[in-house]
C-alpha positions in Angstrom: 7.7 -8.6 18.8 8.5 -9.4 15.3 12.2 -7.1 15.8 14.0 -9.6 18.3 16.7 -9.6 15.6 16.0 -6.1 14.1 15.3 -3.5 16.3 18.3 -3.5 19.3 20.7 -5.4 17.4 20.5 -3.3 14.0 20.3 0.0 15.8 23.8 0.8 16.6 24.0 4.6 17.1 22.1 7.2 18.7 20.9 8.6 15.1 19.3 5.9 13.9 17.2 4.9 16.7 16.0 8.5 16.3 14.8 8.2 13.2 13.6 5.0 14.1 11.3 6.7 16.2 10.4 8.9 13.7 9.2 6.5 10.9 7.6 4.4 14.2 6.0 7.9 15.5 4.1 8.2 11.7 3.1 4.5 11.3 -0.5 5.5 12.2 -0.5 8.0 10.1 0.5 6.2 7.0 -1.5 2.9 7.9 -4.7 5.0 8.0 -4.1 6.7 4.9 -2.9 3.6 3.1 -6.0 3.1 1.4 -6.2 6.6 0.0 -2.9 6.2 -1.3 -3.5 3.4 -3.4 -6.6 4.8 -4.7 -5.2 8.0 -5.6 -2.3 6.6 -6.5 0.2 8.7 -5.0 1.4 9.2 -1.4 -1.7 11.5 0.5 -0.8 15.0 1.0 -1.0 14.5 5.0 1.7 11.7 5.1 4.2 13.8 2.4 3.7 16.6 4.6 4.6 14.6 7.8 7.9 13.2 6.0 9.3 16.6 5.4 8.1 17.7 9.1 9.9 14.7 10.6 13.0 15.2 8.8 12.4 11.7 7.2 13.3 13.7 3.8 16.8 14.5 4.1 17.6 11.6 6.5 20.5 10.3 4.3 21.7 13.7 3.4 25.1 14.6 5.1 24.6 16.6 8.5 26.6 19.2 7.2 24.0 20.1 4.7 21.3 19.9 7.3 20.4 16.5 6.9 20.3 13.5 9.2 23.6 11.9 8.2 22.4 8.7 8.4 25.0 5.6 6.9 23.1 3.8 4.3 22.5 1.0 6.5 20.5 3.0 8.8 18.6 4.4 6.5 17.9 0.9 4.9 16.3 0.0 8.5 14.1 3.1 8.7 12.9 2.4 5.0 12.2 -1.0 6.4 10.4 0.6 9.0 8.3 2.8 7.1 7.3 0.1 4.6 5.5 -2.0 7.0 3.3 0.6 7.4 2.4 0.9 3.6 4.7 -0.4 0.8 4.1 2.2 -1.5 5.0 5.3 0.8 8.2 2.9 1.4 8.9 2.6 -2.0 8.3 6.0 -3.1 9.9 8.2 -0.2 13.2 5.6 -0.7 13.3 6.3 -4.2 13.5 9.7 -3.9 15.7 9.9 -0.8 18.2 7.9 -2.0 18.2 9.5 -5.2 18.7 12.9 -3.5 21.4 11.7 -1.2 23.1 10.5 -3.8 23.3 13.4 -6.4 24.4 15.6 -3.7 27.7 13.7 -3.5 28.3 14.5 -6.8 27.6 18.4 -7.1 29.6 21.1 -6.9 29.5 22.4 -3.4 28.2 25.7 -4.4 25.4 23.8 -6.7 24.6 21.9 -3.5 24.7 24.9 -1.4 22.2 26.7 -3.7 20.0 23.7 -3.8 19.8 23.1 0.0 19.0 27.2 0.6 16.2 27.3 -1.0 12.7 27.9 1.3 11.3 24.6 -0.4 12.7 21.2 0.2 15.4 19.8 -2.2 13.8 16.6 -3.0 15.0 14.5 -6.4 12.6 11.9 -8.1 12.8 10.4 -11.7 14.5 7.5 -14.0 18.0 7.9 -13.4 19.7 5.1 -15.5 20.8 6.7 -19.0 17.6 6.2 -21.4 18.3 9.0 -24.1 21.3 10.9 -25.7 22.0 14.1 -24.1 23.4 16.6 -26.7 26.6 18.4 -25.6 26.5 22.0 -26.1 28.8 24.7 -24.8 28.4 25.1 -20.8 25.8 22.3 -20.8 23.2 19.5 -22.1 20.1 19.4 -23.9 18.2 17.2 -22.6 14.7 15.8 -24.9 13.0 12.3 -24.3 10.2 10.6 -22.7 11.0 8.8 -19.0 9.1 6.5 -17.1 9.0 5.6 -13.1 9.3 8.6 -11.7 8.4 7.2 -8.0 7.3 9.7 -5.7 7.4 12.8 -8.3 3.9 14.1 -6.8 5.9 15.0 -3.9 9.4 15.9 -5.7 11.0 19.8 -6.2 13.9 18.5 -8.9 13.4 16.0 -11.2 16.5 13.6 -12.5 16.9 12.3 -15.7 19.6 9.4 -17.3 21.2 10.3 -20.5 24.3 9.2 -22.2 26.5 12.8 -23.6 26.0 12.8 -27.3 27.2 14.8 -30.4 24.5 17.0 -32.8 23.6 13.7 -34.4 22.8 11.4 -30.9 25.8 9.7 -31.2 27.7 8.8 -28.3 30.6 10.9 -27.2 33.0 8.4 -25.6 35.1 8.9 -22.4 38.7 8.7 -21.8 37.6 4.8 -21.1 36.1 4.7 -24.8 32.7 3.9 -23.1 29.5 6.2 -23.5 29.3 8.7 -20.5 26.2 8.2 -18.6 25.0 11.3 -16.7 22.2 12.2 -14.7 20.6 15.9 -15.1 18.9 17.6 -12.7 16.1 19.8 -13.6 13.1 22.3 -11.5 10.3 20.4 -11.5 8.5 23.1 -13.9 10.6 22.3 -16.6 9.0 18.9 -16.7 5.7 17.4 -18.0 4.5 14.6 -16.1 1.4 12.6 -17.1 -0.9 10.9 -14.6 -0.3 7.3 -15.8 0.6 5.2 -13.4 -2.2 2.9 -13.1 -1.0 -1.0 -11.9 -2.2 -3.5 -9.5 0.8 -3.5 -6.8 2.9 -0.3 -5.4 -0.1 1.5 -7.2 0.3 4.3 -4.6 4.2 5.6 -5.4 3.3 8.0 -8.3 5.6 6.1 -10.7 4.5 8.4 -13.3 6.1 9.0 -17.1 7.4 12.4 -17.7 8.5 13.9 -20.9 11.5 16.3 -21.2 11.3 19.0 -24.3 14.5 20.3 -25.4 15.4 21.7 -22.1 19.3 23.3 -21.3 20.9 21.9 -18.3 24.1 23.6 -17.2 26.9 21.1 -16.9 27.3 21.8 -12.8 23.6 20.4 -12.7 25.1 16.9 -13.8 26.3 14.1 -11.9 28.3 10.9 -13.4 25.7 8.1 -13.3 28.7 5.6 -12.5 31.9 5.9 -11.4 33.1 9.8 -11.3 34.9 11.4 -8.7 32.4 12.7 -5.6 32.7 15.6 -4.4 31.9 14.7 -0.4 33.5 12.1 1.5 30.7 10.4 3.4 30.3 6.9 3.4 27.5 6.7 0.7 29.7 8.1 -1.7 32.7 6.2 -1.0 30.6 3.0 -1.7 30.4 4.3 -5.6 27.3 4.5 -7.5 27.7 0.7 -8.8 27.4 -0.5 -5.5 25.2 1.8 -3.5 22.6 2.1 -6.1 20.0 -0.9 -5.7 20.7 -1.2 -1.9 17.3 0.5 -0.5 15.6 -2.2 -2.4 16.2 -4.8 -0.4 14.6 -3.3 3.0 11.2 -2.7 1.1 11.3 -6.2 0.5 11.7 -7.2 4.0 9.3 -4.5 5.2 6.7 -5.9 3.2 7.5 -9.6 4.3 7.7 -8.7 8.0 4.2 -6.9 7.9 2.4 -10.0 5.5 3.6 -12.2 8.8 2.6 -10.0 11.0 -1.1 -10.1 9.4 -0.9 -14.0 8.7 -0.2 -14.7 12.7 -3.1 -12.5 13.3 -5.6 -13.7 10.9 -4.7 -17.2 12.1 -4.9 -16.8 16.0 -8.5 -18.6 16.9 -9.4 -18.8 13.1 -11.0 -22.1 12.4 -11.9 -24.3 9.7 -14.1 -27.0 9.1 -11.6 -29.7 8.3 -9.4 -28.6 11.0 -9.9 -29.9 14.6 -7.8 -27.1 16.0 -7.6 -23.5 15.4 -5.4 -22.6 12.3 -2.9 -20.9 14.2 -2.3 -23.8 16.3 -2.1 -26.3 13.8 1.0 -28.0 13.4 1.0 -27.9 9.4 0.9 -24.2 9.7 3.5 -23.7 12.9 6.2 -25.3 10.8 5.7 -23.6 7.7 5.6 -20.1 9.6 8.7 -21.0 11.9 10.8 -21.9 8.5 9.3 -19.1 6.5 10.1 -16.4 9.6 13.6 -17.6 9.7 14.4 -17.7 5.8 13.3 -14.0 6.7 15.6 -13.5 9.4 18.4 -14.9 7.6 17.7 -12.6 4.8 17.5 -9.8 6.8 20.8 -10.2 8.5 22.8 -11.4 5.3 21.3 -7.9 3.8 22.5 -5.7 6.4 25.9 -8.0 7.4 26.4 -7.5 3.2 26.0 -3.4 3.4 27.8 -2.6 7.1 30.7 -5.3 5.5 31.1 -2.7 2.6 30.8 0.5 4.7 33.5 -1.1 7.0 35.9 -1.7 4.2 35.6 1.8 2.6 35.4 3.7 6.0 39.3 2.1 6.7 40.3 3.1 3.2 39.6 0.0 1.2 38.2 0.5 -2.2 35.3 -1.4 -3.5 36.3 -4.9 -4.6 34.3 -6.4 -7.5 33.3 -9.1 -4.6 31.4 -6.1 -2.6 29.5 -5.3 -5.5 28.7 -9.0 -6.4 27.5 -9.8 -3.0 25.1 -7.1 -3.0 23.8 -8.1 -6.7 23.4 -11.4 -5.0 21.8 -10.2 -1.7 19.4 -8.3 -3.6 17.9 -10.9 -5.6 17.8 -13.5 -3.2 15.8 -11.2 -0.7 13.4 -10.6 -2.9 13.0 -14.4 -3.8 13.1 -15.1 0.0 10.6 -12.1 0.9 8.0 -13.4 -1.8 8.2 -16.9 -0.6 7.2 -15.4 2.7 4.3 -13.4 1.2 3.1 -16.3 -0.7 2.8 -18.2 2.3 0.8 -15.6 3.9 -1.4 -15.5 1.1 -2.0 -19.0 1.2 -2.7 -18.9 4.7 -4.6 -15.6 4.9 -7.4 -17.3 2.9 -10.3 -14.9 2.1 -8.5 -12.2 4.0 -6.1 -12.3 1.6 -8.1 -11.9 -1.6 -10.0 -8.7 -0.7 -9.5 -6.2 -3.4 -9.0 -3.7 -0.2 -7.4 -6.0 2.5 -4.5 -4.9 3.8 -2.7 -8.5 3.3 -4.0 -8.3 -0.4 -2.5 -5.1 -0.6 0.6 -6.4 0.5 0.6 -9.2 -1.6 0.1 -7.3 -4.8 2.8 -4.9 -3.8 5.6 -7.8 -3.6 4.6 -9.4 -6.4 5.1 -5.7 -8.3 8.5 -5.2 -6.4 9.9 -8.7 -7.7 9.8 -6.9 -11.4 12.4 -4.1 -11.0 15.5 -4.4 -13.0 18.0 -4.3 -10.3 16.7 -7.5 -8.5 16.3 -9.6 -11.9 17.6 -13.5 -11.3 20.2 -12.4 -13.7 22.1 -11.0 -11.1 22.3 -14.0 -9.5 24.5 -15.3 -12.5 26.8 -12.3 -12.6 27.5 -12.8 -9.0 28.2 -16.3 -9.2 30.6 -15.4 -11.6 32.5 -13.4 -9.4 32.3 -15.6 -6.5 33.0 -19.1 -7.8 36.4 -18.3 -8.7 37.3 -17.4 -4.9 35.9 -20.6 -3.7 37.8 -22.5 -6.2 41.0 -20.5 -5.2 40.4 -21.4 -2.1 40.3 -25.2 -2.6 43.5 -25.2 -4.7 
């Protein structure tokens, strides 16, 4: 009922429909485990195992490598679907799935084949943006530093760590463009020391712990560029470039949270009475007009999210390069979608009454999750400022 504009319209391929069905089949388990996930601050083993068994881990990995081969826009719909069951699960799985699929497109094919042929699944978690110098030595780099926000790390098998190439004194070694060289190092999980210190009031079950890497040598072939670089595979995700694709999967998390919040408040208010109302809350005009507006805003945000993504996919698949406008629109979309979703969730919280303030209430959990999701670096309002810097001249030129 809540997916009139998404269930059929967005499921544009049989493979996408298949993975959406897999996500829906696991929904009862995730909802059953949601409280334990929040309490334990990580995805529970039954859910983690089911994500692997159903092939949801690997859905974005190229089919040639044994994955699902979904387009980014298709995978985003599946992230949204899982998030409606539990935001922490959606977030943690999104982070590891997107990161895993991203790095395999830039590794040497022989390395990728080795990683994908192991008995355990290849699942990457970690902080991938450059944070520390990686000292360049013969054959690779020495990685040494303390990292944060390793969402999904409890169930990962490999860990990524962002670094910039440096000399022995820690000074950046500039690339041919005169800029620091940002890269991602991949290490087996047993070479990393984790702290169980993820203790927050929203998205509490993502297992986004800190971790330390102490002077570990990483062969050069186990590193990939953070930005730019030449992919070793030709699938759509890699044509989109790291700059455009990096933040995309955060949008469906926000959409999933907001959609579930509307579902919950619609259920709460159906037949709910208040002493000052002459009709049930769900029948009151003051509630209904606001509900209709918020629901319309959410549908608009969802449509723009997938339109921007699919437009970029279509462009690169037709042989065009990613343009500054493509990147600007993704940045604009990410920040705006989070603003809309946060407003929708605030509406649900306001009308949820006592059922939105209980520490263990489902709506209360989604309210907390949304307010933490808006704090991510990639959805900061400054993204709107940066996007406007690209979009304004386009409009001005059209008027000239």
